[in-house]
C-alpha positions in Angstrom: 28.4 -60.7 45.3 25.7 -58.1 45.9 22.2 -59.5 45.9 18.8 -58.1 44.9 16.2 -58.4 47.6 12.5 -57.6 48.2 10.5 -57.7 51.4 8.9 -60.9 52.5 5.2 -60.7 51.7 5.8 -58.4 48.7 3.6 -59.0 45.7 6.9 -58.8 43.7 8.2 -61.8 45.7 5.7 -64.2 44.3 5.5 -66.2 41.1 2.3 -64.3 40.2 4.5 -61.3 39.4 6.2 -61.5 36.0 9.9 -60.9 35.6 11.4 -60.5 32.2 14.2 -59.2 30.1 13.9 -57.0 27.0 15.6 -56.3 23.7 14.8 -54.6 20.3 15.3 -56.0 16.8 17.6 -53.4 15.3 19.7 -53.3 18.4 20.6 -57.0 18.4 19.6 -58.9 15.3 22.1 -57.9 12.5 21.6 -59.9 9.3 20.6 -56.8 7.4 21.0 -58.7 4.2 17.8 -60.6 4.9 15.6 -57.6 5.4 14.8 -54.3 3.7 16.5 -51.0 4.5 15.1 -49.1 7.4 15.5 -45.5 8.6 18.2 -46.4 11.1 20.3 -48.0 8.3 20.1 -44.7 6.4 20.8 -42.6 9.5 23.8 -44.7 10.5 25.3 -44.3 7.0 25.4 -40.5 7.4 28.6 -39.1 8.9 28.5 -37.9 12.5 25.1 -39.3 13.4 26.4 -42.2 15.5 28.9 -41.4 18.3 31.3 -44.2 17.3 30.5 -44.3 13.6 29.0 -47.7 13.9 25.8 -49.3 12.6 23.3 -52.2 13.2 24.3 -54.3 10.2 25.7 -57.1 12.5 25.0 -55.8 16.0 24.9 -58.9 18.4 24.2 -61.2 15.4 21.1 -62.4 17.2 19.7 -63.6 13.9 22.3 -66.3 13.9 22.8 -66.6 17.6 19.1 -66.7 18.7 19.2 -70.3 20.0 22.2 -69.5 22.3 20.4 -66.3 23.4 17.3 -68.2 24.3 19.4 -70.6 26.3 20.7 -67.5 28.2 17.1 -66.3 28.8 16.2 -69.7 30.1 19.3 -69.8 32.3 18.3 -66.5 33.9 15.0 -68.1 34.8 12.8 -65.2 33.7 9.1 -65.6 33.1 8.9 -63.5 29.9 10.9 -62.2 27.0 10.0 -58.8 25.5 11.4 -58.4 22.0 10.4 -56.4 18.8 9.6 -57.5 15.3 11.6 -55.9 12.5 8.9 -54.5 10.2 11.4 -54.7 7.2 12.2 -58.3 7.9 8.6 -59.5 7.7 6.8 -57.2 5.2 7.8 -56.8 1.6 7.6 -53.4 -0.1 4.4 -54.5 -1.9 2.8 -55.2 1.5 3.0 -59.0 1.4 4.5 -61.1 4.1 8.2 -62.1 3.7 7.9 -65.7 4.8 11.6 -66.0 5.5 11.4 -63.3 8.2 8.1 -64.5 9.5 9.6 -68.0 10.0 12.5 -66.6 11.9 10.2 -65.2 14.5 7.9 -68.2 14.6 11.0 -70.3 15.5 11.7 -68.0 18.4 8.1 -67.9 19.5 7.7 -71.7 19.4 11.0 -72.2 21.3 9.8 -69.7 24.0 6.5 -71.5 24.3 8.3 -74.9 24.6 10.3 -73.5 27.5 7.3 -71.9 29.2 8.6 -68.4 28.6 5.9 -65.8 27.8 6.4 -63.9 24.5 5.9 -60.1 24.9 6.0 -58.8 21.3 6.6 -55.2 20.3 5.5 -54.4 16.8 7.4 -51.1 16.3 10.7 -50.2 18.0 11.7 -47.3 15.8 12.8 -49.1 12.6 10.5 -47.7 10.0 11.0 -49.0 6.4 13.0 -46.5 4.4 10.6 -46.8 1.5 7.9 -45.4 3.7 10.2 -42.6 5.0 10.8 -41.7 1.3 7.0 -41.1 1.1 7.1 -38.8 4.2 7.4 -41.3 7.0 5.5 -40.5 10.2 4.7 -37.1 8.7 2.6 -38.9 6.2 -0.8 -40.0 7.5 -0.8 -43.0 5.2 2.1 -44.5 7.3 -0.4 -45.2 10.1 -2.5 -47.3 7.7 0.6 -49.2 6.4 1.4 -50.0 10.1 -2.1 -51.2 10.7 -1.8 -53.5 7.6 1.5 -54.9 9.0 0.0 -55.4 12.4 -3.0 -57.2 10.8 -0.8 -59.6 8.8 1.7 -60.4 11.5 -0.8 -61.0 14.2 -2.5 -63.5 11.9 0.8 -65.2 11.1 1.7 -65.5 14.8 -1.7 -66.8 15.8 -1.8 -68.3 19.3 1.9 -67.9 20.0 2.0 -64.5 21.7 1.2 -63.6 25.3 1.3 -59.8 24.8 1.4 -57.4 21.9 2.6 -53.8 22.3 1.8 -51.7 19.2 4.6 -49.1 19.6 7.6 -48.6 21.8 8.1 -45.0 23.1 6.3 -43.0 20.4 7.8 -39.9 22.1 11.3 -41.0 20.9 10.1 -41.6 17.4 8.3 -38.3 17.2 10.4 -35.9 19.2 13.9 -37.3 18.8 13.4 -38.4 15.2 11.2 -35.6 13.8 11.6 -32.6 16.0 15.2 -32.4 17.3 16.7 -34.9 14.8 19.1 -36.8 17.0 17.5 -40.1 16.1 16.4 -41.5 12.7 15.3 -40.1 10.3 17.1 -37.0 11.6 14.5 -34.4 10.8 14.6 -31.1 12.7 11.8 -28.6 13.3 9.1 -27.9 15.9 6.6 -27.9 13.1 7.1 -31.7 12.6 7.2 -33.3 16.1 3.5 -33.2 17.0 2.4 -34.1 13.5 4.6 -37.2 13.6 3.3 -38.0 17.1 -0.3 -37.8 16.0 0.3 -40.3 13.1 2.1 -42.6 15.5 -0.8 -42.6 17.9 -3.3 -43.0 15.1 -1.2 -46.0 14.0 -1.4 -47.4 17.5 -5.2 -47.1 17.5 -5.6 -48.7 14.1 -3.3 -51.6 15.1 -5.2 -52.1 18.3 -8.3 -52.8 16.2 -6.4 -55.4 14.2 -5.1 -57.0 17.4 -8.5 -57.1 19.0 -9.8 -58.9 15.9 -6.9 -61.3 15.3 -5.5 -61.9 18.8 -8.3 -61.4 21.4 -6.7 -63.7 23.9 -3.4 -61.8 24.1 -2.8 -58.8 26.3 -2.7 -55.9 23.8 -1.5 -52.4 24.6 1.3 -49.9 24.1 4.6 -49.0 25.7 5.2 -45.4 26.7 8.4 -43.8 28.3 8.2 -41.2 30.9 10.8 -38.7 32.2 9.1 -37.0 35.2 9.4 -33.2 35.1 10.6 -31.4 38.3 10.8 -27.6 38.8 14.3 -26.2 39.6 12.8 -24.1 42.4 9.4 -23.5 44.0 8.9 -20.2 42.3 5.7 -20.2 40.1 7.5 -19.6 36.9 9.6 -22.8 37.3 6.6 -24.8 38.5 4.8 -23.7 35.3 7.8 -24.6 33.2 8.0 -28.1 34.6 4.2 -28.6 34.2 4.4 -27.5 30.5 7.3 -29.8 29.9 5.4 -32.7 31.5 2.4 -32.1 29.3 4.7 -31.7 26.2 6.8 -34.8 26.7 4.8 -37.2 28.9 1.1 -36.6 28.9 1.0 -35.7 25.1 1.2 -39.5 24.6 -0.8 -41.0 27.4 -3.7 -38.5 27.6 -5.1 -39.1 24.1 -4.8 -42.9 24.6 -6.6 -42.8 28.0 -9.0 -39.9 27.5 -9.3 -39.2 23.7 -7.8 -35.7 23.9 -4.5 -33.9 23.9 -3.3 -31.9 26.9 -4.5 -28.3 27.3 -1.1 -27.0 26.1 -2.3 -27.8 22.6 -4.0 -24.4 22.8 -0.7 -22.7 23.4 1.2 -24.2 20.5 1.9 -22.2 17.3 -0.5 -23.1 14.5 2.2 -24.6 12.3 3.3 -26.9 15.2 -0.2 -28.4 15.6 -1.0 -31.9 14.4 -3.6 -32.4 11.7 -6.5 -34.1 13.5 -9.2 -35.5 11.3 -12.8 -36.4 12.5 -12.8 -39.7 14.3 -9.0 -39.8 15.0 -9.2 -39.3 18.7 -11.8 -42.1 19.1 -9.5 -44.5 17.2 -6.5 -43.5 19.4 -8.7 -43.9 22.5 -8.9 -47.8 22.2 -9.3 -49.8 25.4 -6.0 -51.3 26.5 -5.4 -54.7 28.2 -2.2 -53.3 29.7 0.1 -50.3 29.5 3.9 -50.6 29.4 5.9 -48.0 31.3 9.6 -47.3 30.6 11.5 -45.3 33.2 15.2 -44.4 33.4 15.6 -40.9 34.9 13.9 -37.6 35.7 14.5 -34.1 34.3 14.6 -30.7 36.1 13.3 -27.6 34.4 13.5 -23.8 34.9 11.5 -21.1 33.2 12.7 -19.7 29.9 11.2 -16.7 28.3 11.8 -17.8 24.8 11.1 -21.5 25.0 8.8 -21.7 28.1 11.1 -24.2 29.8 14.8 -25.1 29.8 16.1 -28.4 31.0 19.0 -28.1 33.5 22.1 -30.4 33.4 21.6 -33.6 35.4 23.2 -33.7 38.8 25.1 -36.7 40.2 24.8 -39.6 40.8 24.7 -40.4 37.1 24.7 -43.4 34.9 27.1 -43.8 32.0 24.5 -42.1 29.8 24.8 -39.0 32.0 21.3 -39.6 33.3 20.6 -38.9 37.0 19.8 -41.9 39.2 16.7 -40.8 41.0 14.4 -43.7 41.9 12.1 -41.5 44.0 10.8 -40.1 40.7 9.9 -43.6 39.6 7.5 -44.4 42.5 6.1 -40.8 42.3 5.5 -41.3 38.5 3.6 -44.5 39.0 1.5 -43.2 41.8 0.7 -40.0 40.0 -0.3 -41.8 36.8 -2.5 -44.2 38.8 -4.2 -41.2 40.5 -4.7 -39.3 37.3 -5.9 -42.0 34.8 -8.1 -45.1 35.0 -5.2 -47.3 34.0 -5.3 -50.9 32.9 -2.7 -53.3 34.5 0.8 -52.0 34.2 4.0 -53.7 33.2 7.4 -52.0 33.8 8.6 -52.8 30.3 12.0 -51.2 30.5 14.2 -50.1 33.4 17.9 -50.3 33.7 21.2 -48.4 33.5 24.2 -48.0 31.3 27.4 -48.4 33.4 31.1 -48.4 32.4 31.5 -52.2 32.6 34.9 -53.8 32.6 35.5 -57.4 31.8 38.2 -58.6 34.2 39.3 -62.2 34.4 36.1 -63.3 32.6 33.8 -61.5 35.0 31.9 -58.2 35.1 31.3 -57.1 38.7 28.7 -54.3 37.9 27.8 -53.6 41.5 26.7 -50.1 40.5 24.0 -51.6 38.2 22.9 -53.9 40.9 22.4 -50.8 43.2 20.4 -49.1 40.4 18.1 -52.2 40.0 17.7 -52.5 43.8 16.6 -48.9 44.3 14.2 -49.0 41.3 12.7 -52.4 42.3 12.1 -50.8 45.7 10.4 -47.9 43.9 8.1 -50.3 42.1 7.4 -52.0 45.4 6.5 -48.7 47.0 4.1 -47.9 44.2 2.4 -51.3 44.6 1.9 -50.7 48.3 0.2 -47.4 47.3 -2.4 -49.3 45.2 -0.8 -49.2 41.8 -1.7 -52.3 39.8 1.8 -53.5 38.5 1.9 -57.0 37.1 5.5 -57.3 36.0 9.0 -55.9 35.5 11.4 -56.2 32.5 15.1 -55.4 32.9 16.6 -53.4 30.1 18.3 -55.0 28.6 19.1 -58.7 28.2 22.4 -58.0 26.6 24.7 -55.1 25.6 23.7 -53.9 22.1 23.6 -51.1 19.6 22.5 -48.1 21.7 21.1 -46.0 18.9 23.0 -42.6 18.5 25.6 -43.8 21.0 26.5 -46.9 18.9 28.3 -49.5 20.9 29.8 -47.2 23.5 27.1 -47.7 26.2 26.3 -51.0 27.8 22.9 -51.6 29.4 22.9 -55.4 29.4 22.8 -57.8 32.3 24.8 -59.9 29.8 28.1 -58.7 28.5 28.7 -58.9 24.7 32.2 -59.0 23.2 31.3 -57.6 19.8 34.4 -59.0 18.1 33.8 -62.7 19.1 30.0 -62.4 19.9 30.8 -64.1 23.2 28.1 -63.6 25.9 29.0 -63.4 29.6 26.4 -63.0 32.4 27.3 -60.0 34.5 27.0 -59.9 38.3 23.7 -58.0 37.8 22.4 -60.9 35.7 23.3 -63.4 38.4 21.7 -61.2 41.0 18.5 -60.9 38.9 18.6 -64.7 38.4 18.7 -65.2 42.2 15.9 -62.7 42.9 13.6 -64.6 40.4 14.6 -68.0 41.8 13.9 -67.1 45.4 10.2 -66.1 44.9 7.6 -68.1 46.7 
């Protein structure tokens, strides 16, 4: 079996470096009958939105299988488990706590603490309550205040049990994929919507940070952002400009206001009806100090100039994952170093990194050597960034198990644990065993 290795003397080869696995509520929990409807339930119910016509009503049935799943997490030997809270499971429509849902997560948190596994909690991983979407969703400024209320109540309910809170996971995906190109829930399309939704998401982050600072000052509180580094197709000035514009539009639009209290300069080039509505004081709220920043990385993108749209993304070149994403670990180390050089960053956790591969269960085993190769090259990229002075404290593999992969349904498998969706049987893949050995051999 292939192994994962790191150089002797590497900071990543010590027990001071945190290794974890990650999941998200809607992707694994199921048990939809015990929560309110969210935007992904509605999106899945509409024809042709999900590649295999599936939904998240059962998913991996983690709601009922959670003890078995925590046994798996313990068996892997990880230091931390990153998971998200289902907003619709813990908050009633009148804004009060749903104690049944709260107790579900408290059982998980208490079990993690008993086993010495750190709980990294994400408050929002895309599953907005449908009743808030009916009032405008992230296009409605009031949603940011509803989120702050939820963050306030849940951080009080979980008092003393959580190592780290992330307010949002990948606000780019919620805003751009959900409200600009419409391939994710709630499926709204229009350039006039994307940046408005983004601003309200970032405002929600800032307001929630204020609640976390008040209720959970001893946890590490921050946000998780995804980055797809932008590369020019050629060295001609037009393509370089196109890549720079795309980088500001997709990547820095989210980190710059959080770190510097202002949007990128391209805001001055956007059409008036594409601009967010920024009220006095908003940018100061968004610009809250962070205890950490989570960075998610999967691939890069290559752009060329386009007269009509400024930039055009080119098709990904091999080698590719099963998602059709280019495997390009060099962009990962370059991203981390460039962010470190540009912003005064807090400590960094790599909160998601991994690959969908066409796994095959053969004689009860999954020999996913291609995924092991992906992890090895990307762990090397993190190691390279650390040697260049980037303050990276931990790494979370995405994901713990195969799950509902949003618009792809159950067709794509990211897990280091294989899930048979018919029987709900879990099987650790070769990549899971390799990750387990890497963690075990630290000094």
